[in-house]
C-alpha positions in Angstrom: -0.1 0.0 0.1 1.4 3.4 -1.0 0.5 6.3 1.0 -0.1 9.9 0.2 -0.3 12.9 2.4 -3.6 14.9 1.1 -4.2 18.5 2.2 -7.0 20.7 2.1 -5.4 24.2 1.9 -8.7 26.1 1.2 -9.5 25.5 5.0 -6.7 27.8 5.9 -2.9 27.5 4.9 -0.1 29.6 3.4 2.3 28.4 1.0 4.9 28.1 3.8 2.6 25.6 5.6 2.3 23.5 2.5 6.1 23.6 1.7 6.7 22.4 5.3 4.1 19.5 5.0 5.4 18.4 1.5 9.1 18.5 2.7 8.1 16.7 5.9 6.2 14.0 3.9 9.0 13.6 1.5 11.7 12.9 4.3 9.4 10.6 6.1 9.1 8.4 2.9 5.4 8.9 1.9 4.7 8.4 -2.0 3.1 11.7 -2.5 1.9 15.2 -1.5 -1.4 15.9 -3.0 -3.8 19.1 -2.4 -7.4 19.8 -3.2 -8.4 22.3 -5.8 -10.8 24.6 -4.1 -11.2 28.4 -3.8 -13.8 28.5 -0.8 -13.3 27.1 2.7 -16.1 24.9 4.0 -17.3 25.4 7.7 -14.6 27.6 8.7 -13.3 31.3 7.8 -10.4 29.9 5.8 -8.0 32.7 6.6 -5.5 33.8 5.1 -7.5 32.5 2.0 -7.4 30.1 -1.0 -4.4 29.3 -2.8 -4.2 28.1 -6.3 -3.5 24.4 -6.7 -1.1 24.4 -9.8 0.8 27.7 -8.6 1.4 25.6 -5.3 2.5 22.4 -7.2 4.7 24.7 -9.5 6.6 26.0 -6.5 6.8 22.6 -4.9 8.2 21.0 -7.8 11.4 23.0 -7.3 11.0 22.8 -3.5 11.1 18.9 -3.3 13.0 16.2 -5.1 11.3 12.7 -4.8 7.8 12.9 -3.7 4.9 12.6 -6.2 2.8 16.0 -6.6 -0.8 16.1 -7.7 -4.3 17.5 -7.3 -7.4 15.4 -5.9 -9.0 16.8 -7.9 -8.7 19.9 -10.2 -12.1 21.2 -11.3 -12.8 21.2 -15.0 -15.0 24.3 -14.4 -11.9 26.3 -13.3 -9.6 26.0 -16.4 -9.7 25.8 -19.9 -8.3 22.4 -21.2 -5.6 23.7 -23.4 -4.0 26.1 -20.7 -4.6 23.3 -18.1 -2.5 20.9 -20.2 0.2 23.5 -20.7 0.4 24.1 -16.9 0.6 20.5 -15.9 3.2 19.8 -18.5 5.2 22.7 -17.3 5.1 21.6 -13.5 5.9 18.1 -14.7 9.1 19.4 -16.4 9.8 21.4 -13.4 9.7 18.5 -11.2 11.5 16.1 -13.2 8.4 14.1 -14.0 6.7 13.7 -10.8 3.2 15.2 -11.5 -0.1 13.5 -11.7 -3.4 15.2 -12.8 -6.7 14.4 -10.8 -9.5 15.8 -12.8 -13.1 16.2 -11.9 -16.3 18.0 -13.0 -16.6 20.4 -10.0 -19.3 20.3 -7.5 -19.0 23.1 -5.0 -21.5 25.8 -6.1 -20.7 28.4 -3.6 -17.1 28.7 -4.6 -18.0 29.3 -8.1 -20.4 32.1 -7.2 -17.9 33.7 -5.0 -15.2 33.9 -7.3 -17.4 34.5 -10.6 -17.0 31.2 -12.3 -19.7 29.7 -14.2 -21.3 26.6 -12.8 -23.5 24.8 -15.3 -25.9 22.0 -14.6 -24.4 18.6 -13.7 -24.9 17.0 -17.0 -23.1 19.7 -18.8 -20.3 19.6 -16.1 -19.7 15.9 -17.0 -20.0 16.7 -20.8 -17.2 19.3 -20.1 -15.3 16.9 -18.0 -15.2 14.4 -20.8 -14.1 16.7 -23.5 -11.4 18.1 -21.1 -10.0 14.6 -20.4 -10.2 13.9 -24.1 -8.3 17.2 -25.1 -5.6 17.1 -22.2 -4.7 13.6 -22.9 -4.8 14.2 -26.6 -2.4 17.0 -26.5 0.0 15.2 -24.5 -0.1 12.2 -26.7 0.1 13.9 -29.9 3.5 13.0 -31.7 6.2 15.6 -31.8 5.9 17.5 -35.0 2.2 16.6 -35.4 -0.6 18.9 -34.6 -3.8 18.4 -32.6 -7.4 19.2 -33.5 -10.7 18.8 -31.5 -14.1 19.9 -32.3 -16.7 19.3 -29.5 -19.7 20.7 -28.1 -17.9 22.9 -25.6 -14.2 23.4 -26.9 -12.6 23.6 -30.3 -8.8 23.3 -31.0 -7.5 23.9 -34.4 -3.9 23.2 -35.6 -2.5 23.0 -32.1 1.2 22.1 -31.9 0.6 20.2 -28.6 3.4 21.8 -26.9 4.9 21.6 -24.3 5.1 17.9 -23.9 5.4 16.5 -20.2 8.5 14.8 -19.2 6.6 11.6 -18.3 6.0 9.2 -21.0 3.4 8.4 -22.5 1.9 11.1 -20.0 1.5 12.2 -16.5 -0.8 9.7 -14.7 -4.5 11.1 -14.9 -6.7 10.3 -12.0 -10.6 10.2 -12.1 -12.5 9.6 -9.2 -15.9 9.7 -7.4 -19.0 7.8 -6.5 -21.1 7.8 -9.9 -22.4 4.5 -11.1 -22.4 5.2 -14.7 -20.6 8.2 -16.3 -17.9 8.2 -13.6 -16.8 4.4 -14.3 -17.1 5.0 -18.1 -14.8 8.1 -18.0 -12.4 6.2 -15.8 -12.4 3.3 -18.2 -11.6 5.6 -21.1 -8.9 8.0 -19.8 -7.7 7.1 -16.2 -4.5 5.7 -15.2 -5.8 5.5 -11.5 -9.5 5.6 -10.3 -10.2 7.1 -6.6 -12.9 6.6 -4.3 -13.3 9.6 -2.0 -14.5 9.4 1.7 -16.6 6.2 1.3 -17.1 3.5 3.9 -15.0 0.6 3.1 -17.8 -1.5 2.4 -18.7 0.6 -0.6 -15.1 0.8 -2.1 -15.0 -2.9 -3.7 -18.2 -2.3 -5.5 -17.3 0.9 -6.8 -14.1 -0.5 -8.1 -16.1 -3.3 -9.7 -18.1 -1.0 -11.7 -14.9 0.4 -13.2 -13.7 -3.0 -14.0 -17.0 -3.7 -15.8 -16.7 -0.2 -17.6 -13.3 -1.3 -18.8 -14.5 -4.7 -20.0 -17.3 -3.1 -22.0 -14.8 -1.1 -24.1 -12.3 -3.9 -24.5 -9.6 -2.5 -22.0 -7.7 -5.4 -20.7 -6.0 -3.9 -17.7 -8.1 -1.6 -15.3 -6.5 1.6 -13.7 -4.7 1.6 -10.5 -7.3 1.6 -7.4 -7.0 4.2 -4.7 -9.1 5.7 -1.9 -9.2 8.9 0.1 -9.8 8.7 3.9 -10.0 11.2 6.8 -7.0 10.5 9.0 -6.3 11.2 12.6 -3.5 9.2 14.4 -2.3 9.5 18.1 -0.1 7.5 20.2 -2.9 6.9 22.7 -6.5 7.8 22.9 -6.1 11.1 24.5 -3.8 12.2 21.7 -6.5 10.8 19.1 -9.1 13.1 20.8 -6.8 16.1 20.8 -5.9 16.0 17.3 -9.5 15.4 16.2 -10.7 18.3 18.3 -8.0 20.5 16.6 -9.7 20.2 13.3 -13.3 20.4 14.6 -14.2 16.7 14.8 -15.2 14.2 17.2 -12.8 11.0 17.2 -15.8 8.8 17.9 -17.8 9.9 15.1 -14.9 9.7 12.7 -14.3 6.1 13.8 -18.2 5.2 13.3 -17.7 6.4 9.7 -14.8 4.1 9.2 -12.2 6.8 8.9 -8.4 6.1 9.6 -8.7 7.3 13.1 -7.1 5.9 16.2 -3.9 4.4 17.8 -1.4 3.2 15.1 -2.7 -0.5 15.4 -6.2 0.7 14.8 -5.3 2.8 11.6 -3.2 -0.3 10.3 -6.2 -2.4 10.5 -8.4 0.3 8.5 -5.7 0.4 5.7 -5.7 -3.3 5.8 -9.5 -3.4 5.0 -9.1 -0.7 2.3 -6.3 -3.0 0.8 -8.6 -6.1 1.0 -11.1 -4.0 -0.9 -8.8 -3.6 -3.9 -6.9 -0.2 -3.2 -3.1 -0.1 -3.7 -2.8 3.5 -2.8 -4.4 5.4 0.1 -4.8 9.3 0.4 -4.5 10.3 4.0 -6.6 13.4 4.4 -4.6 15.5 7.1 -6.4 18.7 7.8 -4.0 20.4 10.4 -1.1 21.5 8.1 0.6 22.9 11.3 1.1 19.5 12.8 4.2 18.1 11.4 4.6 15.5 14.3 1.3 13.9 12.9 2.9 13.1 9.6 6.1 12.0 11.0 4.0 9.8 13.6 2.1 8.1 10.6 5.4 7.3 9.1 7.1 5.8 11.8 4.3 3.9 13.5 1.7 3.2 10.6 3.7 3.2 7.3 6.4 1.0 9.1 3.9 -1.7 9.7 2.8 -1.9 6.2 
């Protein structure tokens, strides 16, 4: 099981906070540092304010040396697909080929209203996501010297040189995720290198993975994407420390445990991770909300990751 530290900077974080988390995660041996792509806090003031995901990752590309970097997930409503492909390819080059793109349709209407971003109906958001996935992967995979054209309902590209090329070949990994029963598995089957189930009880994870396998079979894809999950994470050396860390992020440890989150002492959390592995996940995104608590990250590495 590969472990990723997953942050939610819209809840309140500076770039300095995120740099310290990413460097601590890298030094501790984690597989990746990922962040959400949101412009509005949820349930808290969110000061000092949001930070842009790809600006953050561009900086971290030259502030780290080994750890994988990515989004879970970038919203297709935030960016046009051509400029997005350029930005991700640029950060991939800056990092020496360590970037992954999680791309989703967008869901948080209030952040769109707060920053003047159009928020179409859910059907159109999925249509736009599908076209964006086709464009971004198409631009990256266009042979050197050739051009790329796309004519869809929402986007048109004509005679694009399809530059710059990312460092990773054939492309940076693309992550698709969600709980949808039809279109989400279909998009994952067509475009994803990894499929992620976010914040679901472990009992729902295996059936969701199976829908993706079935969608792959339906189009003749022999090898399904890598399977992963995201889970709320609070680890303490004892119950008192677990409760303290949960309270620091405005949560109740008992309620988180009841939801099946990765909450508890190291032994408890190892058991939760084992259940995700049995469901088919090979990578787990550990949502760590307190970006000032670097001891938490080091504790997970030394007491949880060490047992896997």
